[in-house]
N, C-alpha and C positions, 0 to 999 in steps of 0.2 A: 412510449413517449419519453422525451427528455425533459426533465423538470428544471426550469430556470427561475432563479431568484434575482430580482433587481434591488439594488441598495443605492439610493441617490436622494439627496435632499432637495434637488431641483425638480419641480413638478413637470416642466417641459421635457427634461431629459428622460424622466420615467415614462412619460406619455409616448415619446418617440420609440423607446425600446419596447414598450408594451405593444405598439402597433406592429413593429417588426416581428416580434415573437408570434403575434396573431396571424401573420401572413405565412408562417412556416409550419407545415402540417405536422412535422415531427416534434415540435416544441410545445410545451405546456407551461404557462405562466403559473408558477407555484406561489408567488408572492411579490409584492412591490412595496418595499419599505423605505422610510425616509431617513433612517439612521441605523447604526450598527446594533443598538440595543434591541430594536424591533426585529432586526434580521437574526440576531443570536437566539431569540426566543423561538422564531420560526424554524431555525436549523435544528433545534432540540426536538422538534415534533414532526419534522418532515424530512424525507430523504431527497436532498437536492443534488442534482447532477452538475449544474453549472451556476455559478454566482457571478453576476455582472455588477461590480461595485465601483462607485465614485471613490476618488482618493481624498479630496478635501471635503470633509463633512464635520458638522459640529460634534463636540464631545469626544468622539473616537474617529480617527481617520480610517480610511479603507485599508491602508497598509497595516496599521496597528491592529485593526480588527482581524485581518487574515492571520497575522502573527499570533493572535490569541487563541486561534482555533486549533484544537489537537488534530482533528481529521477534517480539514476543509474540503469542500467540493472543488471541482476545477474552477479556477478564478480567471475572469477577464476584467482587467481594470479599465475604467473610463475616466477621462479628465480633460480639462482644457489647458493643462500645463505640462509641456513636454519634458521639463526637468525631472519629473517623477518617474520617467520610464525605466531608468536603470534600477531604481529601488524596487519597482514592480517586478521586473524580470528576475531579480535576485531571489524573489519569493517563488520562483518557478511558475509565474502566471502564464496561462495559455497564450494570452495576447494583451495588447495595450491599445485601446481605442482613443483617438483624439476627438474631442467634441468640436463642432457638431458631427455626429456619426452618420455616415451614409449607409444605405441599405447594403450596398456592395461590400463595404468594409465590415459591416456587421456579419454578413453571411460568411465571409472569409474566416472570421474569428470562430463562428459557430461550427463551421466545417472542420476546422482544426481541432476544436474541442471534441466533436463527434468522433473523429478518428482516434483520439486518445481514449475515449470511453469504450469504443469498440475493441481497441487493443487490450484494455484492462479486462473487458468481459471475456476475451479469449484466454487471457492469462488466468483468470479466476476459474474458468472451466477446466483448464489444464491442471490446475492445482487440485480441483475436486476429483478429477479422473486421472490423477498423476500416476505415471509409471515410467520405468526405463528398462533397458535391456543390458545384461552383462553376459560375457562369454564364460561359461563354466561347463566342465564335463563334455567338451567338444560340441557344445550347442549354445544358442542364444536363449537365455532365460529371462522371461518377463517378470519384473518385480514391481508390485504396487507400493506406492509410498506408504499407505496406511498399514501395510503388512510388515513393515520394517520396524524393529525395536531399536537396534543400534548397529553400527558398523565398526569393526575393529581392524586396525591396520597391522599387517605383518610384513614388513619390508615392501616388496612389490605386489604382495597379495592382500586381499581384504576378506574378512569373514563378515558376511551380511547376515545378522541374526534376525530371523523372522519370527512371527507369532508361533509358527509351527515349523521347526527345522531351521536349517541354515544353508547358505550358499557360499562357497569359496571361489573367488574369482581373481584372475590376473588383472589387477586394477590398482591405481594409486589413490591414496586418501585425498590428495589435492584435486584430482580430476573429478572425484565424486562430490567433494565439497563445492566445487564450482558449478556443477550441474544440478544439484539438489536444491529445492526451494528453501530459501533462508527463513521463511515464515514457519516452516515445519521442522527443519533439521538444523542442528547447531553443533559445531565442533567444539568440544570442551577439553580436549587433550590431543596431543600429537597423534595418539593412537586410537582416538574414539570420536565418532560422530553419533549423536543420539537423536531419536525422534522425540521432539518436545512434548508431543501428545501423551507419551508414555512415562513421563517423570512422575514418580510417586512423592518424592521429597528431596530436599537438598540439605545435607548435614555436614558442616565443616568443609572438608576437602573432597567430598564424594557426592554423587548423585545416586539416589536410590531408584531402581526400576524393577518392576515385576517381570521376571523372566522364567518361563516354565513353572509358574506357580510359586516361585521363591524370589525373595528380595536379592537383587544383585547390586553391589556397590561398584560404581564406575568412577575412577579418579578424575578430578578437575585439575588441569594443568595451570600453572601460574600465569602463563601468557594468555590463557583463555578465560580466566576468572572474571575479568571486567565485563565481557560481553554477556556472560551468564548472569552476573549480578544486576546488570542493567535490565535484562529480561525480567528478573524477579521483581525489581522495583517498579517497573512499568505495569506489572500485573498484580501488585500487592494491594490488599484491602486495608 
């Protein structure tokens, strides 16, 4: 079931959306809130897939509310004022519904959001079961993302260091950087891409990783330092 949250200070608008949601078998009404404060509390306790929020609301507007969320669900804005559409789409909203909202228009927005959720689910499964093939030793070798510690570039070749052993392949660092998932792999030097899951520590200009039972120091390039620092700050306690 797809969990939907309604945020609107108008009782009639909430009632219409609640009726529409009740008529679609794949949707579940997770909450119907009158303001952003109520919705924020619910979002902290529930996994919401889609949030349909009015823009003009007391205390906190729908736009400001979405901006305040670190990991918002898919957002569909609803309002009686067309001039807010541009700002809504700048926040990468799934859709923008003008009141009064028809069932046909509501279904179109929900179908669009459902397609995005399905695409995200496929991407997540790919990440969980992630792998790729490289040509080495005259054969195509399958490498699981989780088995890779780091990748070292040597001109047109790369050394892919695994938890056990290594693979030397005719490949460029750029092509691997583009294909590997950015949530797991990060290029920290022109000659190194590392698996973020295997970082032990960051000290000065090096990353410490445990390789074959020993600590290996991998250099951090000047032009890559900022992206690594941002990763550290985002996950710092």
